[in-house]
C-alpha positions in Angstrom: -24.0 66.0 82.2 -22.9 67.7 78.6 -19.6 69.4 80.2 -18.8 65.9 81.8 -19.3 63.9 78.4 -17.4 66.5 76.4 -14.5 67.2 79.2 -14.0 63.8 79.7 -10.5 62.2 78.3 -10.7 58.8 79.1 -14.3 58.7 77.8 -13.0 60.1 74.9 -10.7 57.6 74.8 -12.3 54.5 75.6 -14.5 55.5 72.8 -12.3 55.6 69.9 -11.3 52.1 71.2 -14.8 50.8 71.2 -15.4 52.2 67.9 -12.2 50.7 66.2 -13.3 47.3 67.6 -16.6 47.9 66.2 -15.4 48.9 62.9 -13.4 45.9 62.9 -16.0 43.6 63.7 -18.1 45.3 61.0 -15.0 44.4 58.4 -14.5 41.1 59.8 -18.5 40.0 59.3 -19.1 41.9 55.9 -15.1 41.4 54.2 -13.8 37.6 55.6 -10.5 36.5 54.3 -10.5 33.5 51.6 -7.8 30.6 50.5 -7.4 30.5 46.6 -4.7 29.2 44.6 -2.5 31.4 42.2 -1.7 29.4 39.1 0.2 30.3 35.7 3.5 31.6 37.3 6.0 31.1 34.5 9.5 29.6 35.5 12.3 31.7 34.9 15.7 30.1 34.3 18.8 31.2 35.6 22.6 30.5 35.4 21.3 28.9 32.0 24.6 30.4 30.3 27.1 28.8 32.8 25.6 25.3 33.6 24.2 24.7 29.9 25.2 26.7 26.8 28.9 27.3 27.7 29.3 23.4 28.2 27.4 22.9 25.1 24.3 21.2 26.6 20.9 21.6 26.1 17.9 21.6 28.4 14.1 21.3 28.6 11.2 21.1 30.6 9.2 18.1 29.7 6.5 18.8 32.2 5.0 22.2 33.4 6.6 25.1 32.7 4.3 27.2 35.4 4.0 26.8 39.0 0.7 27.3 41.5 1.0 28.9 45.2 -2.1 28.7 47.6 -2.7 32.5 48.6 -4.9 34.0 52.1 -6.2 37.2 51.8 -9.8 39.7 52.0 -12.2 38.6 49.9 -11.9 42.0 48.5 -8.5 41.6 47.6 -9.1 38.4 45.9 -9.3 39.9 42.2 -6.2 42.3 42.7 -4.1 39.2 43.4 -2.6 37.5 40.3 0.5 35.1 39.1 2.2 38.5 38.0 2.3 39.4 41.8 4.9 36.5 42.0 8.4 35.2 40.6 9.1 31.8 40.1 12.9 30.6 39.4 15.3 27.9 39.0 19.0 27.5 39.3 20.3 25.2 36.9 23.8 25.0 39.0 21.7 23.4 41.1 20.0 20.5 39.2 20.1 17.2 41.1 21.8 14.8 38.8 20.3 11.2 39.9 16.8 12.7 39.6 17.4 15.5 37.3 15.3 17.4 39.3 15.8 21.4 40.5 13.8 23.3 43.1 11.4 26.2 42.2 12.1 29.3 44.2 8.8 31.6 44.7 8.8 35.4 45.5 6.4 38.0 46.4 7.0 41.0 44.2 3.9 42.5 44.0 0.5 43.5 46.7 2.4 42.1 49.0 -0.3 44.3 51.8 -2.9 42.5 50.3 -1.5 39.0 50.9 -2.0 37.7 54.0 -0.3 34.5 53.7 0.8 32.3 51.1 2.1 28.5 50.6 4.3 27.2 47.6 2.5 23.7 45.8 5.2 23.2 43.1 8.6 22.3 45.0 10.6 20.9 42.3 10.5 20.5 38.5 12.3 17.9 36.5 14.7 19.4 33.8 16.3 16.9 30.7 19.5 17.7 30.0 21.5 16.7 26.7 23.9 17.2 24.5 24.1 19.7 21.2 25.2 18.5 17.9 26.1 20.2 14.6 26.0 17.8 11.7 25.9 19.0 7.7 23.5 17.7 5.4 23.6 17.8 1.6 20.4 19.7 0.4 18.2 17.7 -2.1 16.0 18.7 -4.7 12.5 16.8 -4.0 10.3 16.9 -7.3 6.7 17.6 -6.4 3.8 16.3 -8.8 4.5 14.3 -11.9 5.9 14.5 -15.7 4.7 13.7 -18.8 5.9 10.2 -19.8 8.0 11.6 -22.5 10.2 13.4 -20.1 12.7 12.9 -17.2 14.9 15.0 -15.1 18.7 15.4 -16.1 20.5 16.6 -13.0 20.1 19.3 -10.6 21.7 22.0 -8.7 21.2 23.2 -5.4 23.0 26.9 -4.1 23.9 26.6 -1.5 24.4 22.8 -1.7 24.4 22.1 2.0 23.0 23.0 5.2 24.6 23.2 8.7 22.2 21.8 11.3 22.2 22.4 15.4 20.1 20.6 17.2 19.8 18.4 20.5 21.3 14.8 20.2 17.9 13.5 20.3 16.5 15.4 17.3 19.8 15.2 15.3 19.2 11.2 15.7 15.7 12.0 13.9 17.2 13.7 10.9 17.5 11.7 7.9 18.0 14.3 5.1 17.7 17.9 4.1 15.7 19.1 1.2 13.8 22.0 -0.8 10.5 20.6 -2.5 10.4 22.0 -6.1 6.8 21.7 -8.3 7.7 20.4 -11.7 4.0 19.0 -12.6 3.8 19.3 -16.4 7.5 20.8 -17.1 8.7 20.7 -20.0 12.1 22.7 -19.5 14.5 22.8 -16.7 12.4 23.9 -13.1 14.1 26.9 -11.3 12.8 28.5 -8.1 14.3 29.7 -4.4 13.2 27.2 -1.9 12.8 26.9 1.7 15.1 24.3 3.3 13.1 21.6 5.2 14.3 18.9 7.3 13.2 15.2 6.9 13.0 12.6 9.5 12.8 9.4 7.1 14.4 8.7 3.5 10.7 7.2 2.4 7.8 8.5 3.7 8.9 11.8 3.5 8.1 13.2 7.2 8.8 16.7 7.5 10.8 17.6 11.2 9.1 20.4 13.3 11.4 23.2 13.0 9.3 25.1 15.7 11.7 24.1 18.4 14.3 27.2 19.2 16.9 24.6 20.1 17.0 23.5 16.0 19.3 26.1 14.5 20.2 26.0 10.5 22.5 27.9 9.0 20.9 28.4 6.1 16.7 28.5 5.6 16.5 28.9 1.9 18.4 28.0 -1.2 18.3 28.3 -5.2 17.3 25.1 -6.5 17.6 24.2 -10.7 16.2 20.8 -11.9 17.0 19.5 -15.4 13.8 18.7 -17.7 14.7 16.6 -20.6 12.6 14.7 -23.6 13.5 11.1 -23.2 13.1 8.0 -25.4 13.2 4.0 -24.7 15.3 2.1 -26.5 15.7 -1.9 -26.6 18.7 -3.5 -25.9 19.9 -5.7 -28.9 22.6 -8.6 -28.1 24.3 -10.0 -30.9 26.3 -13.2 -29.7 29.1 -14.2 -32.5 30.7 -17.5 -32.1 27.9 -19.8 -30.3 28.8 -22.7 -32.8 32.5 -22.5 -31.5 32.2 -22.7 -28.3 34.8 -24.9 -26.2 34.3 -28.7 -27.3 31.8 -30.9 -25.3 29.7 -27.7 -24.8 26.5 -25.8 -26.5 25.5 -22.8 -26.3 21.9 -22.3 -25.3 20.5 -18.4 -25.2 21.2 -15.7 -23.1 19.1 -13.5 -20.7 19.3 -9.6 -20.2 18.7 -7.0 -17.4 17.2 -4.6 -18.0 15.9 -5.5 -21.8 15.1 -1.8 -22.5 16.4 1.6 -21.1 15.7 5.4 -21.2 17.9 8.0 -23.0 18.2 11.0 -22.9 19.4 13.9 -25.3 18.4 16.3 -28.7 15.1 15.9 -29.7 16.7 14.8 -33.3 19.0 12.6 -32.2 16.5 10.6 -30.0 14.5 9.7 -32.9 17.1 8.2 -35.0 18.0 6.0 -32.2 15.8 2.8 -31.8 18.2 0.7 -30.3 21.1 -0.5 -28.2 23.7 -3.2 -29.8 25.8 -5.0 -28.2 28.1 -7.4 -29.5 30.0 -10.6 -27.9 31.9 -13.6 -29.0 31.7 -17.1 -27.1 34.0 -18.7 -29.2 36.0 -21.0 -27.0 34.0 -20.6 -24.0 32.9 -23.5 -21.9 30.8 -22.7 -19.3 28.1 -20.1 -18.1 29.3 -16.3 -18.3 27.8 -12.9 -17.0 28.7 -9.9 -18.0 28.3 -6.3 -17.2 28.5 -3.6 -20.1 28.5 0.0 -19.3 25.5 1.5 -21.1 27.0 5.1 -21.8 30.0 3.1 -23.9 27.3 2.4 -26.3 25.5 5.2 -26.8 26.1 7.4 -29.7 27.8 11.0 -28.9 25.4 13.6 -27.1 23.0 11.2 -25.9 22.9 9.9 -22.3 21.1 7.6 -19.5 18.2 9.4 -18.5 18.3 10.0 -14.4 17.2 7.7 -12.4 18.1 4.5 -15.0 20.4 2.1 -14.4 24.3 2.7 -15.9 25.2 -1.0 -16.4 23.5 -3.7 -18.3 24.2 -7.3 -17.1 24.0 -10.0 -19.9 24.1 -14.1 -19.0 25.3 -16.3 -21.4 24.2 -20.2 -20.8 26.6 -22.4 -22.1 25.5 -26.1 -20.8 28.1 -29.4 -21.1 27.2 -32.0 -23.6 26.5 -35.8 -22.9 26.8 -38.7 -24.6 25.3 -41.8 -25.0 26.0 -44.8 -27.3 23.2 -46.9 -28.5 23.4 -50.1 -30.0 21.9 -50.8 -33.8 21.1 -54.1 -35.0 20.2 -55.3 -38.2 17.1 -54.9 -38.4 17.5 -51.0 -38.3 20.0 -50.9 -40.7 19.0 -50.2 -44.5 20.9 -51.5 -47.3 21.0 -49.5 -50.5 21.8 -51.4 -53.5 22.0 -54.8 -52.4 22.1 -58.0 -54.3 20.2 -61.1 -53.8 23.1 -62.9 -54.8 24.8 -62.0 -51.4 24.4 -62.0 -47.7 25.6 -59.1 -46.0 26.6 -59.0 -41.8 27.8 -56.3 -39.7 31.3 -56.6 -37.4 31.3 -59.2 -35.3 27.4 -59.4 -33.5 25.4 -58.1 -36.7 25.3 -54.7 -35.6 26.6 -51.4 -34.9 27.1 -48.4 -32.2 25.5 -45.3 -32.4 27.5 -42.2 -30.4 24.8 -39.2 -29.9 26.0 -36.1 -27.9 23.6 -33.3 -26.7 21.9 -31.5 -24.1 21.0 -34.3 -20.8 17.8 -32.9 -21.2 17.0 -33.6 -25.0 18.7 -36.8 -24.3 16.2 -38.3 -22.2 13.6 -38.1 -24.8 15.7 -40.2 -27.4 16.3 -44.0 -27.8 17.6 -46.6 -30.3 14.3 -46.9 -31.7 14.3 -43.6 -32.8 17.4 -44.2 -35.0 18.2 -45.7 -38.6 21.7 -46.5 -40.3 21.8 -46.6 -43.9 24.6 -48.6 -45.7 25.5 -48.3 -49.4 26.5 -51.8 -50.5 26.2 -51.2 -54.4 29.8 -51.2 -54.9 30.6 -54.3 -53.2 29.9 -57.0 -56.0 32.3 -59.6 -54.2 32.3 -61.6 -51.1 34.5 -60.1 -48.6 35.2 -58.0 -46.0 34.5 -53.7 -46.7 34.6 -50.8 -45.0 31.7 -48.8 -45.0 30.9 -45.2 -44.2 27.1 -45.2 -42.2 24.6 -42.3 -42.8 22.6 -42.1 -39.4 18.8 -40.7 -39.7 16.8 -39.2 -36.9 13.5 -38.6 -36.7 13.2 -34.8 -37.9 12.2 -33.3 -34.6 15.7 -34.7 -33.0 17.9 -33.1 -35.9 18.9 -30.3 -34.6 19.6 -31.3 -31.1 22.6 -34.1 -31.4 25.3 -34.6 -33.1 25.8 -37.8 -34.6 28.6 -40.2 -34.7 28.8 -43.9 -36.4 32.2 -44.6 -37.0 33.1 -46.8 -40.5 30.9 -50.0 -40.3 32.6 -53.4 -41.3 30.2 -54.9 -43.9 31.1 -59.1 -44.7 29.6 -59.9 -48.0 29.3 -63.7 -48.5 27.4 -65.8 -50.7 25.1 -68.5 -50.2 26.3 -71.4 -48.6 25.3 -73.8 -52.2 27.5 -71.4 -54.0 30.3 -71.2 -51.5 31.2 -74.5 -51.9 32.2 -74.3 -55.5 33.6 -70.6 -54.8 35.9 -72.4 -52.0 37.1 -75.0 -55.2 38.0 -71.8 -57.3 39.8 -70.8 -55.2 42.1 -73.8 -54.3 43.2 -73.2 -57.9 43.8 -69.5 -58.2 44.2 -68.6 -54.6 42.6 -65.9 -52.5 40.8 -63.8 -54.2 40.2 -59.8 -53.7 37.0 -57.8 -53.6 36.0 -54.8 -56.2 36.7 -52.6 -53.4 40.1 -53.3 -53.0 39.3 -54.7 -48.9 41.0 -58.1 -48.6 39.1 -61.3 -48.1 39.8 -64.8 -46.8 38.8 -67.8 -48.5 38.5 -69.9 -45.2 37.0 -67.4 -43.0 34.1 -67.4 -45.6 34.0 -70.9 -45.8 33.3 -71.0 -42.2 30.5 -68.4 -41.5 27.0 -69.9 -41.5 24.9 -67.3 -44.0 21.6 -66.3 -45.1 20.3 -65.6 -48.4 18.9 -62.2 -47.0 19.8 -59.6 -44.5 19.7 -61.6 -41.1 16.8 -60.4 -38.5 18.6 -59.6 -35.1 15.1 -58.9 -33.7 14.5 -55.3 -32.1 17.7 -53.4 -31.4 18.6 -52.3 -27.9 20.1 -49.5 -26.0 23.5 -49.7 -25.2 22.9 -50.3 -21.1 25.2 -47.6 -20.1 26.0 -44.3 -21.2 29.3 -42.7 -21.7 30.1 -39.4 -20.0 30.6 -36.3 -22.5 34.8 -36.9 -22.1 34.3 -40.3 -23.9 35.6 -39.8 -27.6 33.2 -40.4 -30.3 33.3 -43.1 -31.8 
């Protein structure tokens, strides 16, 4: 029996096959296959130079920069399989222009024997392509910290003074300026140091651009900067106006406005201490309207002093010159005061026993005055005989108005007569001796005198009334 079993070839073959089958059954039961996902396979880009760099373009993968596959393998081999066993590539020559997508090609490069099968999950990725730009920016010095109130900045230097930036078009559009920050806290003299060049996206807020993007390239990353710090003095601006009383006829100088009224200057400390104000002279002779003039500050500073950095380079002054308005006022007899009058005579003024007074001044001042504020004074002491005389009037205004108006009344015609009872005897004397002449030399007519109806005192014409119409400023003074 033993011999039959050991010498039977067929039995041996069957036994081996059965053993193999049994081993497979055991393996399948003890080490089954699993299906799992392998993630984080990095994407490798090919043909980048040919498709992108040589055409002055750049690209970016806006989404995930890795892909995944689904793998089937024995459970005991699962831990041996990783993202490193796969290679994922995209060919930039194969970008689909309409969507900007490109197919992902995945290959197994290691542990092929352990992988029963695999399925590609990520089929394509989006690629953003844009132009590259190059621009040159001046490097600014950006002070950080504060100076004492009596110090200010006085010029700066940067070496090199410019930086050449190469970046994607979308990034370049966000760059406002380049600069180097310099700490000046408490400085009393010039500050110098080597600083790092930064790019800023806004001129006001000072937001920095993130330079970690490898597509942003600067030809220089550092520069030496020097910022001057000097002593300052705040001086006042003094405007000296001449010719203010000789402006154009019919006009009046009012005042001036100046901007700025003070300014900071720099220079040697001893010279700054002796300089307190900046004086500007202006002649307004003959000027007939508002005028604005701009003065360059440096032209009025002594040698050695300069306008502090950040201060205005010019001063603007506006000189106000207004047109004058003329108004006429009728002044009746009750507002006419006579000096040296005689009880022997009666006095009349012109044909309607009143005179016209003209005032010239600013319209807003003219609105405050009326005829009742005006007093006319006539000196008639020299008129000792009846007749018609020319008299210069003295015009008085309330004290608060005297400096605001030009006053004119011209020559007043004063008619001097005797009371009616005396005039009859005077006519008889006149008929024998002919016409008479008053003491002042003014001619009088006896016939005219006899025809006038007069009283013993200065007639009261009632309250004066303001002339109903005002002449414009172009009318001549009476």
